[in-house]
Jmol script that loads the backbone (N, CA, C; Angstrom):
load data "model"
ATOM      1  N   UNK A   1      16.224 -13.736-115.687  1.00  0.00           N
ATOM      2  CA  UNK A   1      15.638 -13.027-116.899  1.00  0.00           C
ATOM      3  C   UNK A   1      15.754 -11.523-116.495  1.00  0.00           C
ATOM      4  N   UNK A   2      16.323 -10.920-117.535  1.00  0.00           N
ATOM      5  CA  UNK A   2      16.556  -9.513-117.769  1.00  0.00           C
ATOM      6  C   UNK A   2      15.181  -8.800-117.686  1.00  0.00           C
ATOM      7  N   UNK A   3      15.293  -7.648-117.085  1.00  0.00           N
ATOM      8  CA  UNK A   3      13.989  -6.702-116.865  1.00  0.00           C
ATOM      9  C   UNK A   3      14.130  -5.651-118.122  1.00  0.00           C
ATOM     10  N   UNK A   4      12.801  -5.723-118.897  1.00  0.00           N
ATOM     11  CA  UNK A   4      12.777  -4.833-120.023  1.00  0.00           C
ATOM     12  C   UNK A   4      12.409  -3.440-119.468  1.00  0.00           C
ATOM     13  N   UNK A   5      13.238  -2.337-120.001  1.00  0.00           N
ATOM     14  CA  UNK A   5      13.068  -1.033-119.465  1.00  0.00           C
ATOM     15  C   UNK A   5      12.555  -0.423-120.992  1.00  0.00           C
ATOM     16  N   UNK A   6      11.457   0.373-120.787  1.00  0.00           N
ATOM     17  CA  UNK A   6      11.210   1.255-121.928  1.00  0.00           C
ATOM     18  C   UNK A   6      10.988   2.518-121.565  1.00  0.00           C
ATOM     19  N   UNK A   7      11.301   3.651-122.307  1.00  0.00           N
ATOM     20  CA  UNK A   7      10.932   5.138-122.140  1.00  0.00           C
ATOM     21  C   UNK A   7       9.808   5.373-123.415  1.00  0.00           C
ATOM     22  N   UNK A   8       9.163   6.392-122.705  1.00  0.00           N
ATOM     23  CA  UNK A   8       8.129   7.095-123.742  1.00  0.00           C
ATOM     24  C   UNK A   8       8.401   8.263-124.157  1.00  0.00           C
ATOM     25  N   UNK A   9       8.001   8.657-125.156  1.00  0.00           N
ATOM     26  CA  UNK A   9       8.467   9.920-125.633  1.00  0.00           C
ATOM     27  C   UNK A   9       7.223  10.383-126.583  1.00  0.00           C
ATOM     28  N   UNK A  10       6.725  11.151-126.249  1.00  0.00           N
ATOM     29  CA  UNK A  10       5.415  11.875-127.159  1.00  0.00           C
ATOM     30  C   UNK A  10       5.750  12.878-127.922  1.00  0.00           C
ATOM     31  N   UNK A  11       5.378  13.075-129.058  1.00  0.00           N
ATOM     32  CA  UNK A  11       5.838  13.811-130.225  1.00  0.00           C
ATOM     33  C   UNK A  11       4.499  14.876-130.386  1.00  0.00           C
ATOM     34  N   UNK A  12       4.579  16.077-130.387  1.00  0.00           N
ATOM     35  CA  UNK A  12       3.611  16.963-130.679  1.00  0.00           C
ATOM     36  C   UNK A  12       3.938  17.380-132.070  1.00  0.00           C
ATOM     37  N   UNK A  13       2.960  17.695-133.061  1.00  0.00           N
ATOM     38  CA  UNK A  13       3.393  18.101-134.340  1.00  0.00           C
ATOM     39  C   UNK A  13       2.622  19.361-134.432  1.00  0.00           C
ATOM     40  N   UNK A  14       3.308  20.641-134.704  1.00  0.00           N
ATOM     41  CA  UNK A  14       2.925  21.715-134.476  1.00  0.00           C
ATOM     42  C   UNK A  14       1.924  22.117-135.657  1.00  0.00           C
ATOM     43  N   UNK A  15       0.880  22.907-135.419  1.00  0.00           N
ATOM     44  CA  UNK A  15       0.243  22.911-136.613  1.00  0.00           C
ATOM     45  C   UNK A  15       0.951  23.703-137.938  1.00  0.00           C
ATOM     46  N   UNK A  16       2.095  24.481-137.725  1.00  0.00           N
ATOM     47  CA  UNK A  16       2.681  24.752-138.946  1.00  0.00           C
ATOM     48  C   UNK A  16       3.271  23.566-139.639  1.00  0.00           C
ATOM     49  N   UNK A  17       3.471  22.490-139.026  1.00  0.00           N
ATOM     50  CA  UNK A  17       3.898  21.192-140.037  1.00  0.00           C
ATOM     51  C   UNK A  17       2.981  20.127-140.295  1.00  0.00           C
ATOM     52  N   UNK A  18       1.771  20.400-139.845  1.00  0.00           N
ATOM     53  CA  UNK A  18       0.636  19.496-140.105  1.00  0.00           C
ATOM     54  C   UNK A  18       0.276  19.370-141.493  1.00  0.00           C
ATOM     55  N   UNK A  19       0.498  20.469-142.480  1.00  0.00           N
ATOM     56  CA  UNK A  19       0.233  20.169-143.786  1.00  0.00           C
ATOM     57  C   UNK A  19       1.212  19.287-144.490  1.00  0.00           C
ATOM     58  N   UNK A  20       2.403  19.018-143.894  1.00  0.00           N
ATOM     59  CA  UNK A  20       3.426  18.058-144.528  1.00  0.00           C
ATOM     60  C   UNK A  20       2.946  16.536-144.076  1.00  0.00           C
ATOM     61  N   UNK A  21       1.779  16.433-143.308  1.00  0.00           N
ATOM     62  CA  UNK A  21       1.141  15.139-143.063  1.00  0.00           C
ATOM     63  C   UNK A  21       2.147  14.145-142.620  1.00  0.00           C
ATOM     64  N   UNK A  22       3.026  14.419-141.658  1.00  0.00           N
ATOM     65  CA  UNK A  22       4.049  13.545-141.084  1.00  0.00           C
ATOM     66  C   UNK A  22       3.491  12.188-140.769  1.00  0.00           C
ATOM     67  N   UNK A  23       2.294  11.908-139.945  1.00  0.00           N
ATOM     68  CA  UNK A  23       1.708  11.031-139.398  1.00  0.00           C
ATOM     69  C   UNK A  23       1.178  10.062-140.616  1.00  0.00           C
ATOM     70  N   UNK A  24       0.440  10.629-141.295  1.00  0.00           N
ATOM     71  CA  UNK A  24       0.097   9.796-142.653  1.00  0.00           C
ATOM     72  C   UNK A  24       1.127   9.262-143.430  1.00  0.00           C
ATOM     73  N   UNK A  25       2.284  10.010-143.505  1.00  0.00           N
ATOM     74  CA  UNK A  25       3.346   9.391-144.350  1.00  0.00           C
ATOM     75  C   UNK A  25       4.176   8.383-143.648  1.00  0.00           C
ATOM     76  N   UNK A  26       4.213   8.414-142.095  1.00  0.00           N
ATOM     77  CA  UNK A  26       5.305   7.637-141.491  1.00  0.00           C
ATOM     78  C   UNK A  26       4.344   6.310-141.305  1.00  0.00           C
ATOM     79  N   UNK A  27       3.186   6.421-141.479  1.00  0.00           N
ATOM     80  CA  UNK A  27       2.430   5.155-141.382  1.00  0.00           C
ATOM     81  C   UNK A  27       2.396   4.330-142.805  1.00  0.00           C
ATOM     82  N   UNK A  28       2.067   4.994-143.785  1.00  0.00           N
ATOM     83  CA  UNK A  28       2.443   4.556-145.043  1.00  0.00           C
ATOM     84  C   UNK A  28       3.752   3.861-144.962  1.00  0.00           C
ATOM     85  N   UNK A  29       4.874   4.440-144.718  1.00  0.00           N
ATOM     86  CA  UNK A  29       5.832   4.041-145.021  1.00  0.00           C
ATOM     87  C   UNK A  29       6.247   2.714-144.030  1.00  0.00           C
ATOM     88  N   UNK A  30       5.961   2.848-142.882  1.00  0.00           N
ATOM     89  CA  UNK A  30       5.790   1.548-141.813  1.00  0.00           C
ATOM     90  C   UNK A  30       5.040   0.291-142.678  1.00  0.00           C
ATOM     91  N   UNK A  31       3.767   0.742-143.074  1.00  0.00           N
ATOM     92  CA  UNK A  31       3.156  -0.589-143.827  1.00  0.00           C
ATOM     93  C   UNK A  31       4.066  -1.131-145.052  1.00  0.00           C
ATOM     94  N   UNK A  32       4.887  -0.329-145.803  1.00  0.00           N
ATOM     95  CA  UNK A  32       5.495  -0.692-146.920  1.00  0.00           C
ATOM     96  C   UNK A  32       6.814  -1.491-146.319  1.00  0.00           C
ATOM     97  N   UNK A  33       7.541  -0.981-145.312  1.00  0.00           N
ATOM     98  CA  UNK A  33       8.643  -1.567-144.776  1.00  0.00           C
ATOM     99  C   UNK A  33       8.292  -2.763-143.873  1.00  0.00           C
ATOM    100  N   UNK A  34       7.050  -3.037-143.677  1.00  0.00           N
ATOM    101  CA  UNK A  34       6.483  -3.982-142.530  1.00  0.00           C
ATOM    102  C   UNK A  34       7.160  -4.044-141.392  1.00  0.00           C
ATOM    103  N   UNK A  35       7.167  -2.916-140.697  1.00  0.00           N
ATOM    104  CA  UNK A  35       7.768  -2.497-139.472  1.00  0.00           C
ATOM    105  C   UNK A  35       6.690  -1.628-138.786  1.00  0.00           C
ATOM    106  N   UNK A  36       7.155  -1.325-137.135  1.00  0.00           N
ATOM    107  CA  UNK A  36       6.160  -0.628-136.576  1.00  0.00           C
ATOM    108  C   UNK A  36       6.523   1.114-136.974  1.00  0.00           C
ATOM    109  N   UNK A  37       5.836   1.889-136.578  1.00  0.00           N
ATOM    110  CA  UNK A  37       5.982   3.173-136.576  1.00  0.00           C
ATOM    111  C   UNK A  37       6.992   3.566-135.584  1.00  0.00           C
ATOM    112  N   UNK A  38       6.891   3.013-134.391  1.00  0.00           N
ATOM    113  CA  UNK A  38       7.974   3.222-133.475  1.00  0.00           C
ATOM    114  C   UNK A  38       9.137   2.837-133.786  1.00  0.00           C
ATOM    115  N   UNK A  39       9.619   1.833-134.585  1.00  0.00           N
ATOM    116  CA  UNK A  39      10.676   1.500-135.139  1.00  0.00           C
ATOM    117  C   UNK A  39      11.432   2.432-136.086  1.00  0.00           C
ATOM    118  N   UNK A  40      10.411   2.988-136.902  1.00  0.00           N
ATOM    119  CA  UNK A  40      10.775   4.121-137.635  1.00  0.00           C
ATOM    120  C   UNK A  40      11.411   5.198-137.163  1.00  0.00           C
ATOM    121  N   UNK A  41      10.693   5.765-136.156  1.00  0.00           N
ATOM    122  CA  UNK A  41      10.827   7.011-135.355  1.00  0.00           C
ATOM    123  C   UNK A  41      12.142   6.660-134.518  1.00  0.00           C
ATOM    124  N   UNK A  42      12.315   5.581-133.885  1.00  0.00           N
ATOM    125  CA  UNK A  42      13.554   5.493-132.939  1.00  0.00           C
ATOM    126  C   UNK A  42      14.743   5.573-134.158  1.00  0.00           C
ATOM    127  N   UNK A  43      14.570   4.624-135.316  1.00  0.00           N
ATOM    128  CA  UNK A  43      15.654   4.754-136.283  1.00  0.00           C
ATOM    129  C   UNK A  43      15.968   6.044-136.671  1.00  0.00           C
ATOM    130  N   UNK A  44      14.939   6.908-136.863  1.00  0.00           N
ATOM    131  CA  UNK A  44      15.158   8.268-137.363  1.00  0.00           C
ATOM    132  C   UNK A  44      15.958   9.248-136.453  1.00  0.00           C
ATOM    133  N   UNK A  45      15.159   8.923-135.157  1.00  0.00           N
ATOM    134  CA  UNK A  45      16.147   9.917-133.940  1.00  0.00           C
ATOM    135  C   UNK A  45      17.547   9.264-133.781  1.00  0.00           C
ATOM    136  N   UNK A  46      17.905   8.049-133.811  1.00  0.00           N
ATOM    137  CA  UNK A  46      19.177   7.686-133.952  1.00  0.00           C
ATOM    138  C   UNK A  46      20.131   8.318-134.888  1.00  0.00           C
ATOM    139  N   UNK A  47      19.493   8.074-135.985  1.00  0.00           N
ATOM    140  CA  UNK A  47      20.310   8.644-137.320  1.00  0.00           C
ATOM    141  C   UNK A  47      20.506  10.330-136.997  1.00  0.00           C
ATOM    142  N   UNK A  48      19.657  11.063-136.712  1.00  0.00           N
ATOM    143  CA  UNK A  48      19.700  12.544-136.587  1.00  0.00           C
ATOM    144  C   UNK A  48      20.713  12.749-135.436  1.00  0.00           C
ATOM    145  N   UNK A  49      20.651  11.918-134.258  1.00  0.00           N
ATOM    146  CA  UNK A  49      21.652  12.119-133.124  1.00  0.00           C
ATOM    147  C   UNK A  49      22.990  11.918-133.886  1.00  0.00           C
ATOM    148  N   UNK A  50      23.179  10.661-134.478  1.00  0.00           N
ATOM    149  CA  UNK A  50      24.750  10.573-135.204  1.00  0.00           C
ATOM    150  C   UNK A  50      24.948  11.611-136.139  1.00  0.00           C
ATOM    151  N   UNK A  51      24.233  12.215-136.852  1.00  0.00           N
ATOM    152  CA  UNK A  51      24.431  13.251-137.922  1.00  0.00           C
ATOM    153  C   UNK A  51      25.062  14.358-136.824  1.00  0.00           C
ATOM    154  N   UNK A  52      24.110  14.731-136.015  1.00  0.00           N
ATOM    155  CA  UNK A  52      24.619  16.014-135.395  1.00  0.00           C
ATOM    156  C   UNK A  52      25.766  15.961-134.580  1.00  0.00           C
ATOM    157  N   UNK A  53      26.139  14.505-133.864  1.00  0.00           N
ATOM    158  CA  UNK A  53      27.340  14.472-133.322  1.00  0.00           C
ATOM    159  C   UNK A  53      28.625  14.424-134.274  1.00  0.00           C
ATOM    160  N   UNK A  54      28.217  14.133-135.491  1.00  0.00           N
ATOM    161  CA  UNK A  54      29.449  14.267-136.391  1.00  0.00           C
ATOM    162  C   UNK A  54      29.657  15.577-136.587  1.00  0.00           C
ATOM    163  N   UNK A  55      28.766  16.359-137.059  1.00  0.00           N
ATOM    164  CA  UNK A  55      28.726  17.928-137.344  1.00  0.00           C
ATOM    165  C   UNK A  55      29.535  18.324-136.112  1.00  0.00           C
ATOM    166  N   UNK A  56      29.301  18.095-134.911  1.00  0.00           N
ATOM    167  CA  UNK A  56      30.041  18.811-133.795  1.00  0.00           C
ATOM    168  C   UNK A  56      31.361  18.324-133.863  1.00  0.00           C
ATOM    169  N   UNK A  57      31.549  17.250-134.101  1.00  0.00           N
ATOM    170  CA  UNK A  57      32.915  16.892-133.976  1.00  0.00           C
ATOM    171  C   UNK A  57      33.987  17.341-135.089  1.00  0.00           C
ATOM    172  N   UNK A  58      33.319  17.702-136.191  1.00  0.00           N
ATOM    173  CA  UNK A  58      33.935  18.380-137.385  1.00  0.00           C
ATOM    174  C   UNK A  58      34.067  19.710-137.098  1.00  0.00           C
ATOM    175  N   UNK A  59      33.009  20.254-136.602  1.00  0.00           N
ATOM    176  CA  UNK A  59      33.517  21.722-135.803  1.00  0.00           C
ATOM    177  C   UNK A  59      34.335  21.911-134.831  1.00  0.00           C
ATOM    178  N   UNK A  60      34.324  20.992-134.054  1.00  0.00           N
ATOM    179  CA  UNK A  60      35.375  20.898-132.780  1.00  0.00           C
ATOM    180  C   UNK A  60      36.917  20.844-133.322  1.00  0.00           C
ATOM    181  N   UNK A  61      37.046  19.840-134.376  1.00  0.00           N
ATOM    182  CA  UNK A  61      38.265  19.820-134.940  1.00  0.00           C
ATOM    183  C   UNK A  61      38.753  21.065-135.682  1.00  0.00           C
ATOM    184  N   UNK A  62      37.838  21.534-136.393  1.00  0.00           N
ATOM    185  CA  UNK A  62      37.985  22.792-137.321  1.00  0.00           C
ATOM    186  C   UNK A  62      38.538  23.827-136.461  1.00  0.00           C
ATOM    187  N   UNK A  63      37.937  24.019-135.150  1.00  0.00           N
ATOM    188  CA  UNK A  63      38.242  25.093-134.365  1.00  0.00           C
ATOM    189  C   UNK A  63      39.749  24.903-133.684  1.00  0.00           C
ATOM    190  N   UNK A  64      40.050  23.519-133.672  1.00  0.00           N
ATOM    191  CA  UNK A  64      41.370  23.284-132.939  1.00  0.00           C
ATOM    192  C   UNK A  64      42.507  23.851-133.940  1.00  0.00           C
ATOM    193  N   UNK A  65      42.304  23.408-135.364  1.00  0.00           N
ATOM    194  CA  UNK A  65      43.060  23.551-136.292  1.00  0.00           C
ATOM    195  C   UNK A  65      43.290  25.248-136.381  1.00  0.00           C
ATOM    196  N   UNK A  66      42.171  25.894-136.636  1.00  0.00           N
ATOM    197  CA  UNK A  66      42.219  27.394-136.483  1.00  0.00           C
ATOM    198  C   UNK A  66      43.047  27.984-135.551  1.00  0.00           C
ATOM    199  N   UNK A  67      42.913  27.472-134.437  1.00  0.00           N
ATOM    200  CA  UNK A  67      43.769  27.887-133.416  1.00  0.00           C
ATOM    201  C   UNK A  67      44.982  28.008-133.347  1.00  0.00           C
ATOM    202  N   UNK A  68      45.729  27.223-134.100  1.00  0.00           N
ATOM    203  CA  UNK A  68      47.118  26.844-133.993  1.00  0.00           C
ATOM    204  C   UNK A  68      47.968  27.881-134.549  1.00  0.00           C
TER     205      UNK A  68
END
end "model"
wireframe off; spacefill off
backbone 0.3
color backbone group
């Protein structure tokens, strides 16, 4: 049987962002989608990483073209 490995990540909500009520909003969204808060957070992180990687890839491509 494969061993399950989990990693933990704690998120600190800065005082300057608390007025946006991120915890309350994500709890509400999780209830609507009938999934866990953790699932939503992991999905958001993965989507963010993909978006940033695409941005970096485009920047790298445009630099190569400009250097020609």
